[in-house]
N, C-alpha and C positions, 0 to 999 in steps of 0.2 A: 504494500500500500504506500502510495506517495502522499504524505500528509493525510488528508481525509478523503482522497479521491480514489475511487475504484477504477482501475484501468479498463478501457475498452480494447477490443481486438484491433491491432494496428491495421490488419488487412481490411477489416470491416470499415474502419474509419476512412482509410485511403480510398476504398471503393466508393464510399458515400460522397467524399469530397469531389472525386472525379465525376460522379453522376450529378452533383449539385444538390443532393438531398441528404438528410440526416439519417443515420442508422438508428435502430431501435435502442431505447434506453438500456443501460447496463443493469439498472435497478430502479424501476419506476417509483417504487415506494420508498426509496432512499434518496433524499435530496442531495446527499454528498456524493452519490454515484452519478457523475456528470454524464448527461446525455451527449449526443454527438455535437460538440461545440465546434462549428465550422470555422476554425481559425486558420488562415493561410499560413504557409511557411514564410515568416517574415524575418528580415535581418534586424529589425528594430521596430519602433512604433512608426510604421510607414506613413501614417497620417499626421505625424509630427509629435515631437516632445517639446514642451510639456504636454501631458495628456489632456488636462482639463484646466479650466480657468480657475484662478485663485491660488492662494498660498497654502500648501499642505506639506506634511513631512511624515516620516516613519511609516510608510505604507506596509500593510500586510494583506495578502491576497489569498482567496479561497475560491473554489468552484462549487457552486450549489446548483443542482439541477443543470440547466443548460446555460448558466450565466457565470461569468467571472465577476468576483466582488472584491473591490479594493476598499479597505478601511484605513484611513490615515489620521494622523494628528492634525488638528486645525492649527496652522502655524501663524499664531497671532502673538500679541504681547502676553506675557506671563499670566496676568490677571484675566485675560479674555479667552484663555484656553479652557472653556467651560462646557464644550459640547463637541460631538464628533459627527461628521458627515460620512457618507459612503457613496461609492460609485459602482455601477454594474454595467456589464456589456455582454452580448452574446458573441462578439467577433473581435474584441479588443481594439476596436476602431472607434465606434460610437458609444459614448458613455452617458449613462443616465445618473443624475445626481439625486441622492436620497438625503434630505436635510435632517440634521439632528437625530440620528438614529440612537444616540445616547446623549443624555443631558444631565448635568449635576443635580437638576431638580428631582431626578429619579434615583440619586445616590446620596443618602442623607449625610454621609461622612465626608464627601468630596467637596472641596471648595474651589479649586483651580488646578492648573497644570495637569489637565486630563491628557495623558500621553499614550502613544504606541499601542493602539488597539490590536488585539490578537483574536481573530475569529476562528471558531471550530464548531462542527455539527456532531451531535451524538444523541442517539436514542430519542429522536423526534424533537430535540431542542437545539436552538442556536445559542451558542455561548460567545460572549465578547469579554475578553480579559483586558484590563486597562490599569494604568498607573495614575495616581492622583496625589496632589499636594506636595510633591517633590520634597519628601521629608529629608532633613539633614542630620537627624539623630534619632535614637530610639525613644526619646522623650516627646517627639512630635507624632501627631496622629495622621496616618495616611499609609500609602504603600500600594500594593497590587490588589485590585478587586476583580470581581467577576459579575457580569450581568447576563441575563438570559431573556430570550424572546421566542415567539412561536414562528417568526418569519425572518428571513435574512435581513430585511430592511428595518426590523424592529417594530415598535419601540422596545429597546432593551431596558430592563429594570434590574436594580441591584438584587443579587440572588441570596446574599447571606447577611446583609445589614452591617457589614464592616469589611475591612481588608482581609484578604486571604493570606497575605504575607505583609506584616506590618513592622518588622524589625530588620536590622542589618544582621546578616549571617555570613560568616567568612569574609567580612568586609564589603559585601555586595549591597549596594543601595537597591531597594526593591523597586526597580523600574524596568522598562524595556523588555517585557515578557514575550515569549513565543511559546505556543502550544503545539505539540506534535503527537499524533497517535500512531504507534508502531503497528506492524502487521499482526502482532499477537493481541492487539486491543489495549495494550498498556499506554496510557497517556502520560506525557512528560511536559513539564514547563521549564524552559530555559530563560534565565533572566540575569540582570545585574548591571550596575553602573559603578562608578568610582574605581574602575580598573579591576573589578572582580566579577566572575561569572559563576552562577550556581545552576544545578539541575535538581528538580524535585519531581516526585511521582504524584500524579493526580489519581485519586480514587475514582471508581466508576461513576460516582455521582457528579464528578467534575467540579465540585465545590469544596472539596476537602483534600488534604495532603496525605499521601501514604508514606511508607518507610522503605528503605533499602534493606537487603538481607542482613546487614550489620546493625540494623536498628536505627540508623541515622535518617534524618529527614532531608537535610541540606547537604548536597555533595558539591564541593568546589571543583570546577572544571576549567579554570581560567587559562586560556592559551596565551602565548607570547603576544605582547603589545595590545592586549584587549582593553578597550575603553567602555563600550556599551553595545546595545543593539544586537543581542543574540538571535540567531535564526537557525533552525534545523530542517533538513529535508533528507530524503533517502532515495537513492538511485542504484538499481542493480545490486542490492544487498549492502551497499556502502552508505554510511551515515556521513553527511556533510554538515559541519557546524560553520556558520558564518558570523562575523561580528564586525563592528565599526571601530576604526582606530582614529586617533587625532582629536582635535577640538571641533565641536559641532558647528562653530561659526567660522572656522578657518578653512583655508584651501587644502589643508592636509587631511581633511576628513575623508575616509576611504573604507573599503571593505576587503577583509582578508578571510581565508577559510582554512579548515583542517578536515581531514578524513579519518574515519575510524570504522572498525567492524563492530562497535558497540554504541548504543545510544547514549551511554554515559562516559564515553571516552576510553582512554586518554585522547586529548585533542592537541596535536602538535601542528603548529602553523606550517602550511605549505607555501603559500604565496599571497601577495596582494592581488585581488582579482578585479577591482574597480577603483579608480582614482580620478582625481581632477584631470581635465584636459584644458589647458589654458586657451585653446582655440574654441572650446565648446561650452564648458560649465565648470564651476568650482564646487567643493564641498559635497561630493557625491558619496552618499552613505545611507545608513540605516535601511537595509534592504529586506526584501522577501524574495522568494523564488516560486514560480508556478510552472507546473508541467501540463501541457495540453493532453487531456486524457486520451489514452490509446496510442500515443506517439512517444518519440524520444525528443520532442520539441520542448525546450525550456526557455523561460524568460526571467530575467532579474528585474524586479520592480523596486524602485528606490527614489530618494529625493535628491535634488541638486539645486545649486544656486546659480541663476543667470549671471553672466559675467559683469554686467553693469550694475547689479544690485549690491548694495553695501549693508542693508538692514539684515541682521542675522536671521530674522524670521521670514525673510523673503525666499522661501524654498518651494520648489515645484515638483510635481510627480512626473516620473519618466519610467520607461522600460526599454531594455535592449535584450538581444538574443544571447543566450549562454551556449557555448560549444564545449564539448568534452573531448579530451584526447583518448587514445585507445586504452591507456592505463587508468582512466577515470579522472585524472586531474583536469582542472578547468583552465581553458585558455583565458588570458586577460581579456576583459570586456572592453570593446571600443564603443564610446558614446557616438553613435552615428547621427547625422543631421539629414533628415529627409522629411518631405511633406507632399503627399498626393491629394490632400484636401478632401479625402473621402469621408471625413468626419463632419464636413459641412462648416468648419470653423477655421479661423486663422490664429488660434492661440499661439503665442510666441513670436508673432510678427508685429513690428512697430512701423507705423506709417508716418510719412513726412510729405509736405508739399500739398498741391491742390488736387491730386487725383483721388477719386473715390474707389477704395479697394473693397471688393465684395467676394466672399467665398460662395460659390454657387455651382450646382451640378458637378461636383467633384473636381472643381478647378478654382482658380483665383483670378479674378478679372479686375482690370483698371479702366475707369471711365472718367473723363473730364475734358476740359478745354485747356488744361495747363499740365505742367510736369508733376510727377509724384514719384515717391520712393517707398518701398516696403522692405524692411530689413529684418534679418535674423540677428539675435544678440550673440554674434560669433566674432572671432578675431583670428582669422587664418592669415598666414603669410604664404607659404607654399601650399597650393591647393589644387584640387580637381573639382570642378563645379559644373553640374549638369541640370538642365531643365527643358521641358517642352514649352516652346514659345509660339504663339499664334498672333501675328499682327492682324488686327481686325480691319483696318482700312489704310489707304495710302497716305493720309494726312497725319500719320503718327510714326514715331520712332520708339521702339520699345525692346527691352531685352534684359540682360543680366548685369548687375553691378557688383563689384568686388573690390576688396581692400579699401573699404569706404570709411571715412572719418568725417567728423563735423557735419552730420546730416542736418538738413534744415537751414543751411547757410547759403545766402545768395539766391539768385534766380534759378540756378540749376540744382540747388538743394543739397549738394554734398561735395566732398573732395574724395576722389578715387577714380577707378576705372569703370568703364561700361562697354558692353558689347551689344549693340542694338541692331535689330532688323529694321530696314527701311524699305520704301518702295523701290529704291535703286539697288538694294542688296544688303551688305553687311558692313558695319563700321565699328572699329575698335578705337576708343578714345579715352581721354581723361578729362574729368571735370574738376574745376578749381573754384567752386562756389559761384562765381558770376560768369563763368564761361566754360566752353567746351573746346577741346583741341583734338581733332581726329589724328590718330596715330597710323592707321592703315585701313584700307577698304578692300572689299572683294565683291564680285558679282554673285548674285544668288537668284536662280530661277524660281519663280513662284513665291516670292518673299511675302506677299500679302494674301491672307485668306487661307494659308496652308500651315499646318502645324509642323514645326521644325524642331529637331532635337539639337540643342546648342550645348557645347561643352567648352569650358575654359580650363586651360592648364597654365597655371602661373607658378613658375619656379624661379626664385630670384628675380633677375631682370627679364627673363624669358617669358613672353606672353604669347600663347597660342589659342586660337579659336577654331573649333571644329563645328561643322553644321551637317547633320545627317550622316555623312561619311566620317566615321571615327578613326579611320586609318590614316588620313591625310588632312592636315590643318588647312582651313581656308585662309587663315591669317597667321603668320609667324613673325614676330617682331620683338624688340627689346625696349624697355623703358625702366627708369629707376626712380620715378617720382614718388611712388607709394609702395611701402614694404609690407604692410599688413593692415587689417581692418575688418569691418563687417561685410557680410554678403547679403545681397538682396535682389529685388526686382525693380526695374526702372521703366517708367512709362512717360512719354512726352507727346504732347499734341503740337504739330507744326502750326505756325501762324496761319490764320485763314487767308485765302486768296483775296486780292484787292476787290472790294465791293461786296464781299460775302461776310456773313456773321459766323462767329465761332460756333461749332457744333457742341454746345454744352451738354455733358452727360453722355455723349456718344462713346460706345466702347472703343478703347484704344488697343488693348491686348488681353490675351488670355494665357495664363501660366499653369503648368501642372508638372507633377513628378519631379519635384526639386530634390537634388541630392548634392551635399557639400561634404568634402572630406579632405584630409591631408593627402600628400602624395606618397605616403608610406603604405605598402601593401604586403600581404602574404599571398603566395600563389600555390593553390592546391591542385594536384594532378587530377584531371577530370575523371580518369579511369581508376584512380587509386585514392578513395576518400581518406581524409585525415593524413595524407602524405604531402609534404610541402617542399618546395624548392628551398634548400638551405645550403650552407657551406660547412664543411668539416675538414680540418687540416688542409685548407685551401682548395679542396676538390668540391665541385658542385654535385649535390646529391638531392634525392627526393626521399625524405624520411618522416616517420611519425613521431609524435611526442618530443618535439624539438626542445632541447634545453641548452643554453638559455633561449628564451622566446625570441630575443632580438636576432638570433642566428637565422631565423626564417622571415625576417622583415627586410624589405627593400625599398629604398627611395627611388621612385620613378622620376628621372631627371632628363632634361633634353639630351639627345644623343651626343656623345663626345665628338663623333665625326660628322654628324648631321643633326642640327637641332630639331628638325621635323620628325626624327626618329626618337628612340629612347635609349637610355642606359640605366642599368640597375645597380645602385650603390648600396653596399651593406650598411644597415643601421648599426650593427654591433661593431663594425670596423670602418668608420668613415674614411673615405679616400680609397677604398678598395671596391672593385667592380666585378660583376659577373662577365667573363669574356670567354670566347672560344679560342682554343689553341690546338691546331691540327686536328680538329674534329672533337676534341674533348673540351669540357667546360670547367674553368677554374675561377677562383676569386683571387685577383691579383691587385697589387697596389698600382695606382695610376702612374703611368709615365707619360712624357710629353711627346712621344713619337707617334707618327701617323698610323703605324701598324697597330699599336695598342688601341688607339682611339677607334679605329675601324672594327677591330675584333671585339671591343666592348660596347658596340652599338648594335641595336636590334630594331627591326621594323615591326611594330606592334600591328597585328592584323586580326580580323575576326577568327575565332577558334576554328581550326581545321575540321573538327568533328562536331562542334556546336558553336554556331556563329554568335551566340549570346556571351560566349566566354572569350578567351584570348589565346593567341599563338604568337611566337616571336621568331621572325625570319632574320637570319644572320645578315648583317649589313656587308660584311667583308666577303661572304660566300653566299650570294643570292641563290635561293632554292633550297638552302639548308635551314632547318628549324631546330630550335631548342626542344629537346625531347629527353625523356628518361628511359633508361634500359638497365634492368638489374640494379635499381636504386641509384645508378650514376647518371649524370647529365652529359649529353652529347649535343653537338651541332651536326645534324645529318639530314640528308634527303629522306623523306618518309613515304612509305607506300600508303594506299588507302586503308589497309588494316592497321597501320601504325599511327594514324591520325590522332586517336585518343591519347597516345603517349606524348603528343606534341601540343596538347590543348590543356589550358590551365584556368582555374577558377580564381579570380582575384578576390581577396578578402580585405 
């Protein structure tokens, strides 16, 4: 059992998803036995992080019937943390808010600091464990309580009239609880703050504590560098304990984990799995994990602080995909930036200027007679930025903006770069508040009225713009004006023709399927899941369970011999590159000779066996492709049967 979720048959679920229907419930009379929850295989919250409007933290997630339920802390000032909301969804895309599922009015002993709800279902009842009053010593009244309801959305009422745990034991502050029910039916609670973690047994009534075989009630399980935020889940017979490290208001707040063959440990730290990304968000922590029933699809649900927010309570809910190595260890989680607007909102976007920005019909539209900008709260320097752009009429110029600073200044509204579609084609330029300077242009057939996939690759001073054909840039130039900044969408209306009025409110452009990421990738062999391009003892290989993780991470940079191609620079050993040498592939330190530059340059092309993936053709030996054979990498010509060996899935 994974938490309280009874698994469905993977085959049945997969068949149902392919057919577009839901399979029969695993247990119709058991709300914790999730019915066919048709969640697609997502790399992150594809409709955008943050998930919902408002400031929330410490999310815990459960699956009841056919819905995912997130219960978070209301992230307000200390004295205003007096109630808890919940959010539910059948697809993890569109979320319904359930207000005040628990309120201190229904908990006689709770006054404030209502924290870290932990939901669980058992024997026809829904339980919600919570911390209240943030007690600082055993002389204060408060701790961990439990409320109960007949429905997931409550209302939840205090179950026992006082705290279930009201004292410090083993130095652990009674906060940040998580409840886990093992396959044998035994329920455990993991909790603790102030650098100490305990586990206790819950009796079948779920409102009283049991004892361990040695007669003790509180067992300390504090792992290395523990601060707070315990969380437990089970996969394949292995118990995973997760916790938060660092200060909750600081950028170092993060999530680490341990593995054990017992629900009570010992828990030895393996690695940090989620941390701040200075290009995306800070303070990522206090997480939970959810498994899509009947699959091996897992998501980490957590809170984080947007980059421009300085208030400690300005925390937002997010989730990203978790991936496991063959040995069960967890790959570090990447906070991805995507938005397909399928949730019908634009949470996380901030608008500037005169354009009206409207999320509608699964896309994001701009309409006005003037310029406008909508930005994500990001700060990328080197990046790969993609989106679908539809120019709605010929009197507009619209596209992607990147490395943006000082939004809302001057008539053009920002300082930074833009890549716009126009009636005449494509223009890459820079804005400086009151003016725009074109850097390069390119012709583009059907620029107006047709949806185009636009991709920006900006690495240092190199700026490349691709449109539709992702193998060859439409524009490749250099500029050093802006090194980093926010990313967003730009829409501008051209001045009306002489003697005509401006078309106020007329649609300018439509945007969809936004994706922003750094230029650092891992490359998984398409025909060998969980095996990645890596380097070992200077030889290029394809291996599983790569340690350290940086050995399988590569910066995609402009080709050393041709900037319209690419080179792959090692993250773990900067200045070294993947290059072919007499048909073998090695990682070598860059030299300044033409031969090295050519051998370390690759033409990225659509995957030979799957065009949605990637293949790499040798620049110095056209017709030869990067491929794996017997775990080693080669640069060779490939037959039709070998094409999967030369196709890689970027991560």
